[in-house]
C-alpha positions in Angstrom: 0.0 -0.1 0.0 2.9 2.4 0.8 4.1 1.8 -2.7 1.1 3.1 -4.3 0.7 6.0 -2.0 4.3 7.1 -2.7 3.7 6.7 -6.5 0.5 8.8 -6.2 2.4 11.5 -4.3 5.1 11.6 -6.9 2.8 11.3 -10.2 0.1 13.6 -8.9 2.1 16.7 -8.5 1.4 19.7 -10.5 3.8 21.5 -12.7 4.4 24.3 -10.2 5.1 21.8 -7.4 7.7 20.0 -9.6 9.3 23.4 -10.4 9.5 24.1 -6.7 11.4 20.9 -6.2 8.9 18.8 -4.2 10.3 17.4 -1.0 9.7 13.5 -0.7 10.3 12.0 2.6 11.7 8.4 2.3 12.3 5.4 4.4 14.4 2.5 3.2 11.3 0.4 2.4 9.8 3.2 0.5 13.0 3.7 -1.5 13.2 0.0 -2.4 9.6 -0.2 -3.4 9.8 2.8 -5.7 13.1 1.5 -7.1 11.8 -2.0 -7.8 8.9 -0.3 -9.9 10.9 2.5 -11.6 14.6 1.6 -11.9 15.2 1.1 -15.7 17.0 -2.2 -15.4 14.0 -3.7 -13.5 11.5 -2.3 -15.9 13.6 -3.7 -18.8 13.8 -7.0 -17.2 9.9 -7.2 -16.7 9.5 -6.1 -20.5 11.9 -9.0 -21.4 9.6 -11.4 -19.5 6.7 -10.2 -21.7 8.9 -10.9 -24.7 9.5 -14.4 -23.5 5.8 -15.0 -22.9 5.1 -13.8 -26.5 7.9 -16.2 -27.7 6.0 -19.1 -26.3 2.9 -18.1 -28.1 4.9 -17.6 -31.4 6.5 -21.1 -31.0 3.1 -22.8 -30.2 1.6 -21.2 -33.2 3.8 -23.2 -35.6 2.0 -26.3 -34.5 -1.5 -24.9 -35.1 -3.2 -24.9 -38.6 -2.0 -22.3 -41.0 -4.6 -20.8 -43.2 -3.9 -18.3 -46.0 -6.1 -16.6 -48.5 -5.3 -15.4 -52.0 -6.9 -13.5 -54.7 -5.8 -12.3 -58.1 -7.0 -10.3 -61.1 -4.7 -10.4 -64.1 -4.8 -8.6 -67.4 -2.8 -9.7 -70.5 -2.2 -6.8 -73.0 -0.6 -9.4 -75.3 -1.6 -13.0 -74.9 1.5 -15.4 -75.1 1.9 -17.4 -78.2 2.5 -21.1 -78.4 3.8 -22.6 -81.6 2.5 -25.7 -83.1 3.9 -27.7 -86.0 2.2 -27.0 -89.4 1.6 -30.6 -90.4 -1.3 -32.6 -91.4 -4.0 -33.3 -90.4 -4.2 -29.9 -88.5 -1.8 -28.0 -90.6 -2.6 -25.1 -92.7 -1.4 -25.7 -96.3 -1.8 -21.9 -97.2 0.8 -21.0 -94.5 4.4 -21.4 -95.9 5.9 -21.5 -92.5 6.5 -24.9 -90.8 4.9 -23.6 -87.5 1.6 -22.2 -86.6 1.5 -19.6 -84.0 -1.6 -20.1 -81.5 -2.6 -17.9 -78.6 -3.8 -19.9 -75.5 -5.4 -17.7 -72.9 -7.8 -14.8 -72.5 -7.2 -11.1 -71.7 -8.6 -11.2 -68.2 -8.4 -13.8 -65.5 -9.1 -13.9 -61.8 -8.9 -16.3 -59.0 -9.9 -16.8 -55.4 -8.4 -19.5 -53.2 -7.8 -20.7 -49.6 -4.7 -23.0 -48.6 -4.5 -24.9 -45.3 -1.4 -26.5 -44.0 -1.1 -28.5 -40.6 2.2 -29.8 -39.3 2.1 -33.5 -38.6 5.5 -34.2 -37.3 8.4 -31.9 -36.9 11.0 -33.0 -34.2 12.3 -29.4 -33.9 8.9 -28.1 -33.0 8.4 -29.9 -29.8 12.1 -29.1 -28.8 11.5 -25.4 -29.7 8.3 -25.5 -27.5 10.3 -26.7 -24.5 13.1 -24.2 -25.2 10.6 -21.4 -25.2 9.3 -22.4 -21.8 12.8 -22.7 -20.5 13.6 -19.3 -21.9 10.7 -18.0 -19.8 12.4 -19.6 -16.7 15.7 -18.0 -17.7 13.9 -14.6 -18.0 12.3 -14.9 -14.7 15.9 -15.5 -13.1 17.2 -12.5 -15.0 14.3 -10.5 -13.4 15.2 -11.8 -10.0 19.0 -10.9 -10.6 18.0 -7.4 -11.8 15.8 -6.9 -8.7 18.6 -8.0 -6.5 21.0 -5.6 -8.1 18.5 -2.8 -7.7 18.1 -3.7 -4.0 21.9 -3.7 -3.5 22.5 -0.5 -5.2 19.5 1.3 -3.6 20.6 0.1 -0.1 24.1 1.4 -0.6 23.2 4.6 -2.0 20.6 5.2 0.8 23.2 4.5 3.4 25.6 6.8 1.6 23.0 9.6 2.0 22.4 8.8 5.6 26.1 9.0 6.3 26.3 12.4 4.7 23.3 13.6 6.6 24.9 12.6 9.8 28.2 14.0 8.8 26.6 17.4 8.2 24.8 17.4 11.6 28.1 16.6 13.3 30.1 19.1 11.2 27.4 21.9 12.0 27.6 21.0 15.7 31.4 21.1 15.5 31.3 24.4 13.9 28.9 25.8 16.4 31.2 24.5 19.2 34.3 26.1 17.7 32.5 29.2 17.0 31.7 29.4 20.8 35.4 28.7 21.7 36.4 31.4 19.2 34.2 34.0 20.7 35.5 33.1 24.2 39.1 33.3 23.0 38.6 36.7 21.5 37.1 38.0 24.6 40.0 36.7 26.6 42.6 38.1 24.2 40.8 41.6 24.4 40.9 41.2 28.2 44.6 40.4 27.9 44.3 36.8 29.2 45.6 35.2 26.0 47.8 36.1 23.1 46.7 36.8 19.6 48.2 33.6 18.4 45.7 31.7 20.5 43.0 33.4 18.6 44.5 32.7 15.4 44.9 29.0 16.3 41.1 28.8 17.0 40.3 30.7 13.8 42.4 28.0 11.8 40.5 25.3 13.4 37.2 27.2 12.7 38.1 27.6 9.1 39.0 24.0 8.7 35.6 22.9 10.4 33.7 25.3 8.0 35.4 23.7 5.1 34.4 20.2 6.3 30.7 21.5 6.5 30.9 22.5 2.8 32.5 19.4 1.7 29.8 17.4 3.7 27.0 19.4 1.9 28.5 18.7 -1.4 28.8 15.0 -0.6 25.2 14.8 0.5 24.0 16.6 -2.7 25.9 14.0 -4.8 24.8 11.1 -2.7 21.2 12.2 -3.1 21.5 12.3 -6.9 23.1 8.9 -7.0 20.2 7.6 -4.8 17.5 9.2 -7.2 19.3 7.6 -10.2 19.3 4.1 -8.7 15.7 4.5 -7.6 14.6 5.8 -11.2 13.3 8.9 -9.6 13.3 12.2 -11.5 16.2 14.4 -10.5 13.8 17.4 -9.9 12.6 15.9 -6.7 14.3 16.6 -3.4 14.6 13.6 -1.0 14.9 13.5 2.8 15.6 10.3 4.6 13.6 9.8 7.9 15.9 7.1 9.4 19.2 6.9 11.0 22.2 4.7 10.6 21.7 3.3 14.1 18.0 2.4 13.4 19.1 0.4 10.3 21.8 -1.4 11.9 20.6 -3.8 14.6 23.6 -5.6 16.0 21.7 -8.8 16.8 20.4 -9.2 13.3 24.0 -8.4 11.8 25.6 -10.9 14.2 23.0 -13.6 13.3 24.2 -13.3 9.6 27.7 -14.7 10.5 26.1 -18.0 11.4 23.9 -18.3 8.2 24.9 -21.0 5.7 23.2 -19.3 2.9 21.0 -20.4 -0.1 21.8 -21.1 -3.7 22.6 -17.9 -5.6 20.4 -16.8 -8.4 23.5 -16.5 -10.7 23.8 -20.4 -10.4 20.2 -20.9 -11.3 20.8 -18.7 -14.3 23.8 -20.7 -15.6 21.8 -24.1 -14.9 18.9 -22.7 -16.9 21.4 -21.7 -19.7 22.7 -25.3 -19.6 19.2 -26.6 -20.1 18.7 -24.3 -23.0 22.0 -25.4 -24.7 20.9 -29.0 -24.2 17.6 -28.3 -25.9 19.5 -26.6 -28.7 21.7 -29.6 -29.2 18.5 -31.8 -29.3 17.0 -29.3 -31.9 20.0 -29.9 -34.2 19.8 -33.5 -33.9 16.1 -33.4 -34.7 17.0 -31.8 -38.0 18.2 -35.2 -39.3 14.6 -36.4 -39.1 11.9 -36.0 -41.8 9.2 -33.4 -41.6 5.5 -34.3 -42.5 2.8 -31.8 -43.2 -0.8 -32.0 -44.3 -1.8 -29.6 -47.2 -5.1 -28.7 -48.7 -6.3 -26.0 -50.9 -9.4 -24.9 -52.6 -9.6 -22.5 -55.5 -12.2 -20.8 -57.8 -11.0 -19.3 -61.1 -12.6 -17.3 -63.8 -11.7 -15.7 -67.1 -13.0 -13.8 -70.1 -11.7 -11.5 -73.1 -13.8 -8.6 -71.7 -13.4 -7.4 -68.0 -17.1 -7.8 -67.3 -17.2 -11.4 -68.5 -14.5 -12.3 -65.9 -17.0 -12.0 -63.1 -19.8 -13.8 -65.0 -20.8 -17.0 -62.9 -20.7 -19.1 -65.9 -17.1 -18.4 -66.4 -16.0 -19.5 -63.0 -14.8 -23.1 -62.0 -13.5 -24.7 -59.0 -10.6 -27.0 -58.1 -9.3 -28.4 -54.8 -6.3 -30.5 -53.5 -5.7 -32.5 -50.4 -2.4 -34.3 -49.6 0.7 -34.9 -47.3 4.0 -33.7 -47.9 7.3 -35.0 -46.5 10.8 -33.5 -46.7 13.8 -35.7 -45.8 17.3 -34.1 -45.3 19.9 -35.9 -47.1 23.0 -33.7 -47.2 23.6 -30.1 -46.2 27.3 -29.8 -46.4 27.8 -31.0 -42.7 26.1 -27.8 -41.4 24.1 -29.7 -38.8 27.1 -31.6 -37.7 29.1 -28.3 -37.2 26.2 -26.9 -35.0 25.9 -30.1 -32.9 29.8 -29.7 -32.3 29.3 -26.0 -31.4 26.5 -27.0 -29.0 28.7 -29.5 -27.2 31.4 -27.0 -26.7 29.0 -24.3 -25.4 27.7 -27.0 -22.9 31.3 -27.6 -21.7 31.8 -23.7 -21.4 28.6 -23.4 -19.3 29.6 -26.3 -17.1 33.0 -24.8 -16.5 31.3 -21.5 -15.7 29.1 -23.1 -13.2 31.9 -24.9 -11.4 33.9 -21.6 -11.3 30.9 -19.7 -9.8 30.4 -22.3 -7.1 34.1 -21.9 -6.0 34.0 -18.1 -6.4 30.8 -17.9 -4.3 32.5 -19.9 -1.6 35.4 -17.4 -1.6 33.0 -14.5 -1.7 31.2 -15.8 1.3 34.3 -16.3 3.2 35.6 -12.7 2.5 32.3 -11.4 3.2 32.0 -12.9 6.6 35.6 -12.0 7.4 35.1 -8.3 6.2 31.9 -8.1 8.5 33.6 -9.5 11.6 36.4 -7.0 11.0 34.0 -4.0 10.5 32.1 -4.9 13.6 35.3 -5.1 15.5 36.5 -1.7 14.2 33.1 -0.2 14.8 33.5 -1.1 18.6 36.9 0.5 18.6 35.9 3.6 16.9 32.8 3.8 19.3 35.1 3.6 22.3 37.6 6.1 20.5 34.7 8.5 20.1 33.7 8.3 23.8 37.3 9.0 24.8 37.9 11.8 22.4 34.6 13.4 23.8 35.9 13.0 27.3 39.3 14.5 26.5 37.6 17.5 24.8 35.3 18.1 27.7 38.2 17.9 30.2 40.3 20.2 28.1 37.5 22.6 28.0 37.1 22.6 31.7 40.7 23.1 32.3 40.8 26.0 29.9 37.8 27.7 31.4 39.5 27.4 34.9 42.8 28.7 33.6 44.8 25.5 34.2 44.8 24.4 30.6 46.0 25.9 27.3 44.2 27.0 24.2 46.3 24.6 22.2 45.0 21.6 24.2 41.5 22.6 23.4 42.1 22.9 19.6 43.9 19.7 19.6 41.2 17.9 21.5 38.5 19.4 19.2 40.5 18.2 16.0 40.8 14.9 17.6 37.0 14.8 18.5 36.1 15.7 14.8 38.5 13.0 13.5 36.9 10.4 15.8 33.4 11.3 14.7 34.4 11.0 11.1 36.0 7.7 11.8 33.0 6.4 13.7 30.7 7.3 10.9 32.9 5.6 8.4 32.9 2.5 10.6 29.1 2.5 10.6 28.9 2.9 6.9 31.4 0.2 6.3 29.7 -2.3 8.5 26.3 -1.7 6.7 28.0 -2.1 3.4 29.6 -5.4 4.6 26.3 -6.5 5.9 24.8 -5.9 2.4 27.7 -7.7 0.8 27.3 -10.7 3.2 23.5 -10.9 2.5 24.3 -11.0 -1.3 26.9 -13.7 -0.8 24.6 -15.7 1.4 21.6 -15.3 -1.3 19.4 -13.5 1.1 19.6 -10.1 -0.6 16.1 -10.6 -2.3 13.2 -8.1 -2.7 10.7 -9.3 -0.1 8.5 -6.2 0.1 4.8 -6.2 0.7 2.6 -4.5 -1.8 
């Protein structure tokens, strides 16, 4: 239901609202739902599914009766001449030539007919029908793979926006904090308690923090554009994410992934289906050695006359019909079928090699994904502790500075260390989320499982 409300909100906007860059508030589930409907790759995969369904109908049609109608109306400005021998008893003694020209035909002729054919036996038809259904299975697998890729890319882009949103909040808080320190230091310098170099030192830190705010804003804008691109959302919309990184990173769920064994990857299913298709193509080429038998029948009415109005006279029309069976037997094709069969066998070997390689590479991918997630979780814990320590150090440095027992340099250094700790902490959270997505993909669990 959320999907349709979101689509209605986006599609139903007036031109003036679009021009004003309408703000759309998103949660991760909303973003995934919208992306699965609007991402170009997912849309094309669904269209390809329709093509495969039409291919089945097209293949089935070959085994159904084929009926064709024909009509003709011909005019002979000069009727063709047939030469006959000028010999008795039908010869013309007055004609000195040894041949007599005779015109067989009339000026106008017309005909109306219907031809019916029905395949009785064609080995390639039944193989082709199975291949078309297998192609539909492969297209379904391709759609699943496209949707998995969409989910992966949208999640990573979504987390990228969240990181940059959080980075801006921290950078602005840091800027506010350093601005307060700068005002205090200026006041102390004017009162003669600190030197001008202390003010300059804080001003440098303030400028660096301001630069960090600007960079974070640019990073946020770029990450939002990437997210909209992955979702298939028009660029004129402005998005705001209503969730935080912490809400989307429950530790219990993440740790549980490390104990999962995983499921068969859709990529393996794709290769297995391609193997089935290659086997059917091999059967199809073998079937080309078998004869083809068809039933044929036609009926026709023909009329003629030397004048156009006589052509359509009922007395000048006559009927004919034919019923029969035709069979074609392949005898020699220059070894073309043998070459195609050889090619099929090589293709099957290639696909079997590819499947074996994928199985081994997926084991390696799974091992690496689990190792990376373990490492990222460990680093996240370290960075979390480091952030707490940096916060404590800054607070102590501020207290000492206010009480006159600490230096301005200690406060500036502690502030810089706190900012770096915040950046490292955010990076560790983002890395952990990306590693979690990679592990879900390696386990075969990264599948669109959204409620409509």
